[in-house]
N, C-alpha and C positions, 0 to 999 in steps of 0.2 A: 275933789277933783277926782282922786283916786277910788277905785271899790277897795272893801277893807283887806280882801285878799290879799291885794297886789299892795295895798299900804305895809300892810305886815310883813314883805318881805324881807329876808336878813340875806345881807353874803355870807355866802360859804365860806367854811373857817380857810378852806387849799387857798383862795387870792385872796382870803384875807389877810394871810398871812405872805404869799409871791408878790401880792400889787406893794409893798417895801421895797423889795429889791427885784422886781422882777428886770431881765435882760443885763443886771451887774455881775460882769465878768470874776468878779472876787467871788461869788456867791457857786458851791454847788447843788444845784439844784434838783432834789429829790419827790419833791411836792407835786408834779404834774404827774398823770398815767402815758408818761412818754419815754421811749430810751433816747439813745444820744446818737443815732444812727439817723440821717437822712431817709426819704423815700429814695426806695433805688431807681435808677438810671435810665430804666424799660420803664418804668411806670411816667418817668419825669417827662421822658421822649415822649411816649406815646399824648400825652396831653399837648406837647408844644405839636405836634402833629397834627393833633384836632384842629388847633387853633390856625395854623398856618393852613389847612381847612376849611377854614372857615367854618368851624363847628363851636358857630356861637350865638345859636337860634333858639328860642323858646323850643321847648318838647313835650311829650308826653309828659303831664302832670304826675305818674305814677312813674315815671323812670322810660328809657328806653328799653323799645321790645327786645333789641339784641342783648341787652344788659338785664333785665328779667328771664330772658331765656338762661342766659349763662351761668345765674343765680343758682336756677333751677337746678343745671348741670352737673352745677357744682355740688349742690347738697346732696345729689344723688350720690354723685362719688364716693361724698364721705357718709351717708348714712344708709344709700341703699332704699330712701324714698323718695315714691315721686310728686312733688311741691308743684301742680299748674303753675303757670309764670302770671293768672290770673288773680293769682291770691297773694302774689307778691308787687311789694308798693317801694321806689325807690326817693322819699320824700326832702332828702337832704340828709342832715347827721342826724347818728342813732339817737341822741338825744331829743332832736326835733321827733323823731318816731316814739321815742316815751311820752313825750307830752300831747303828741297827736291821741296814743294809746288810754295816755288819763283823760281827755277831754270826748272820746270813744264813747266810754265807758261807766263816766262818775260825773256826779251833778250835787246842787247844794244837800241833796237827801239822800245821799247816798255814806257810805262807807266803804275804807279800805285798809288795807294790810300791807304792812314793806316788813318782806326780812331783814334785818339787820344785826349786825352793823351793816352798812349800803350806803352807795355813793350821796353824796346828800343833796344834788339836786332833784331827787327824786319825790322830796316831801318839799319840794316849792312844787314841781309841775302838777303834783298833788292839790295840794293847796290852794292854787289858782284855780283849781275847779270847784272850788267850795265844797266840797267831801271833806270828811271828817276820817282819820284815820290812825290805829293804833303798830306799836311796832314786837313783831315775833323775833326776840333774841336767839341766835343762833351759841349753842352752850361748845363753849371752851373747855376742851378735856388736854392734856399732853402732848396727845398724838394728833390732836388737830380739833375744828369746828364740827357740829351737828346738828341735826335740825330738829325739834322734839315736835312728832305734827300731831300728839294727841295735846300738847299746848296751844298749837295754833287752834286747835280744834274747839278750846275753850274758850277763845277771845272773838269767835267768828258770830257776829252779830244777824239779824232777818236782814237788815238793810245792807249787808256788806257785797260789795259790785263787784271787787278788784282786790287780784292778791298781787303784789310786785314780789318779783324774786330773779336773784342776779346768780349766774354759777356757770362757769366759776366766778369766784367770788371776787369782788374789789368793797373792803382791802383784805379779807380774810384769808383768801386760798382757797375758802372752801370747794369743792367739786361735790354738787348735788348727784346721788345713783340715777339710774335707770328704774330700779325698782322703787325706790322714795318718790319720783319720779309720777310713776303709774296711782303712789296709795294717793300722791297730793289731786292726780289730776281726778280719781274718783270720786275725792271726798268733795272738790271744787263742782263736780259734775250735780252732784248731788242737792249743792247748798246755789246753783247757780251765781257760780262766779266766775268772773274772767280771769283768768291768769296773763299776767304780762310778764315774759318770760325776759329778762336780759341775757342775752347767749354770748357775747360780744368778746367772752375771751375762749372762745368755743373749739382754738387750737392752739392756747396756753395753757399745755397741760404736762405731765411730766413721767406719766405713766399710761400713755396713750397716744393715738396721735390726734386725737378728738375727744372733747370730753359727752358726756350723754345728750342729749335733748329731750326736750319735750316734742318733737317734730318725729320721735321714732314711738312715741308712743299715743300721741293725740290724733284723730281723726281731723277729716276735712272739714267736720261740719262742728267742733269744738270749739265750745269758746275758750281759744286759746292764742293771743298774740306773742310770737318770736320776734324777737329785733337782733340784728344784731349789724357790724360795722367791719369798713376795710382799715381802717382806724388803727388797731390794734396788731393785726395779722398781715399789713405790708406796712408797717411805720408811714401810716398815710394820716396823722391825727389833724395836723393842718391842712386838711382836705375836707372835712366833714362832708363825710358822705356814708351811708349806711345802708339796712331796710329793713321792712318788716311784711313779716308775713301774719295774712289774718282768715279767717271762715271763710267758705266758698259762699259766693253770691255776693260780698257787699263791692261789686268793680264799683259800680257810680259811685257810692259812698265815699268809695277810699280817692277817686281819681278827684271827687269834687273838694274832699277835706283836704288833699293835698294841695288843691288851685288855691285853697282860703291863705295856707301856711306858707307856702314857699315859690307858688306856682309850678317849678318843676328843680331839681337839681341842676348846676350847669352843668351844661349839654358835656362840655370837654371833657371835663372830670368823669362825667360819663363813661366817655370814650376810654380814658386812662383806669377804670376801674374795672372794665374788659379784658381788656390787659391783663391787670393785677389775676384775675382768677385764670384766667388762663394759661398764663405762665408764672404764675407764684408761689410753684409749690418749693422750689429751693429757696427763694424768701424765707419760707415758712420755718424751714430746716435750722437755715442758719442764725434767726433771731430766737430761734428753740432753746437752741445750743448757747445763745449768749446769755439768755433768762437761765438756763437750768445752772451756768459755770454761776454769774449774778446771785441765786436763791444758794448755793453752796459757799460762797463767801461770807450772805447773810449769816449763816447758821452757824458758818465756823465763831464768826467774831463776833455774834448777840446773841447766839443760844443757850449757850449756858452760863453766861455771865449771871451771878447772884445776884444780882440787882435788875433784871429784866425775867421775864416772862413772853415765850417766844412758840407758838406752833410752826411747823415746819408747813409753808405754804403748798398744797394740792394743786395749784394750777394759778392764772394770772401772773402777775410780775410786782407784789407786793411782798414786803414785811409788815406785820401790824404788831409791833410790840409793848406791852405793859410795863411801865414802869413800876414797882410795887415801891407802892405810898405817895403816889404822884396827887395832887387833886387838882392841879387847872394844868392840863397839853396846852392851853393858850398861852400862859404862862411859861412854859417849858421849849416851846417850840419858837418864839420869840426873843427867847433868850440865846438857844442853840445860834440860830441867824443874827443876832448880832455880834453873839462871845467868841463864835467857829465858823461862820459865813457858813453854813450848812441848810440848806432849805430842804424841810420837812413839813408834813401836813398833821395839825392836831388830831387829836383823837376824838374830841367832842362834837366833828363836824359831820362824822359817823354814825348819829344817834346815841341812843340815851342810853347810860352806865360803859358810855366808854372814852371818858375825861382823864384817866389814868392810863392813854394810849397814845402811841402818834403811828403816822402809817409814813413808808417810804418806796420809792420804786425803784428797783434795783436793776431796774433793765439799764443799766448801764457800762461800760470798760472798765474791766476789771480794776484798772490803775485808780482812775476816779473812784470807782465805789467803795475799792478798800481807804481811799483819804479820806474818805466822807465817813466812813464807820471808825475811823480812828478817833476820829472828831468827837461824833456821836458818842462812843464812850468815854471819855472823856471829860466830855460835860457833864455824861448820866452818873458818873462818878462824884464830881464836883457838884452837882444839883443833888443829888441825893443828902449832902450835908445842909442844905437849906430849906430839904422839904418842912420839916418842924411849921418854921414862918414861910415858907413860898417863897424866901427871899432870891432872886438869881443870882448867883454867884459871877466874880467880876474876875477879867482877867488876872 
C-alpha cells in the first residue's frame, strides 16, 4: 500500500524516548525543544479576542496580508533588509515549511546535503521526496563547532539540488558567521544548489541581538529559502506557526503548494502572531536572560566533568554533551529515564557519528534544571562503570 519512501520511515529518537513517559509528573522533561514557560498572556489574549471576533474562517493560503507585512517590518527592524511581503508565506508550522521546501526542490533524481548534527525530521522530509542525501558533519573543537566548506565541496555531486543548514544549530548551538554564509552562497550559486536555511533560533544567541541571516547576504533572486518560526522566540511551540521566505516571482506556486499542504494557517493564530511581532521584544529579552542562566548552569555542572565533553553553545538552548566511551545513546537515555526520571534525547537521532552524545534543553527554571543535571551527573558516573558491557546500572 505504501510507497517505499514512506514505508521505510522510522520514528525519531526524541519521540521514541518521550512517548514512553510523556506527561508523567515524575519526569523532568528535557527532551523537547521548549521551555517550561507558557506563551505570554498578551499573545494568548490576542488569540481569544480573535476567536471572540469570529476570526475563524478560511484565509489567504499564504497567510494574512497584515501578518506578512508585520513579518517584513520585523525583519527590516532586525536586519535592515527590505523583504517584499510577496516573498513571505505563512503555511503553518516551520516544520511544514521545511517539508514544502524539500518538495519544491527535490525529486527522485536529486541529491541533497544536510549539515549535521541536525534536527532528525529533516532527513525524513528529504527521504519522502525520494531524493538521496549525504551529511556533512560540523567539526567539534574545545571552543565550539565549525563547518569545513572545503569538505562540504567534496561531497557535492552533479545532481545535488539542495543543502539544508540550521544556524543557530539544534542540537550543537553552533552559529554560522556572515562571512561563511557569503562563501556558502557563492558556492551554491555556482553549483545551482538551493540553500534551505533554517533560522528558527535567530534570536536565541548570547553575544548579539540576532544571529547572522542569509537574508543579509542573498539577493531576492538567489535560490535561497529562509525558514523561521514563532515557536522559540515567543514560547509558542504548541501554536504551530512559522514562515518561509522564497525568491521573488513564485507567488502563484507558493499559493498553490500552501493550499495543497494546509489550506491556510489558522486565522485566529495568525492574529495572535501579529501581536507577538508588534509587542514581543520584552518577551524575547526575558526568555534570552532565562536561557543564558540555563546555559551557565549546564556549563558549570557538565562542562568540566571528566567523563563528559561539552562545547559551550553559541546559540539556541541546547547542550549536546558527549559521554566518553559511550556506545549506545539510546540505551543510556532509556536507562536515565527509568532510573532517574529525567528525559533527554539520544544522540544517534541527530545524524551519523553521534551515538556517544545526548541532547538536553536548558530552557528551564534554574531549580528544575539543577535538579535534573544532578541526576544526569549521577547517572553518567554510574553508567560509566558499565560501558564495557553497556549494561544499564541499577538503583
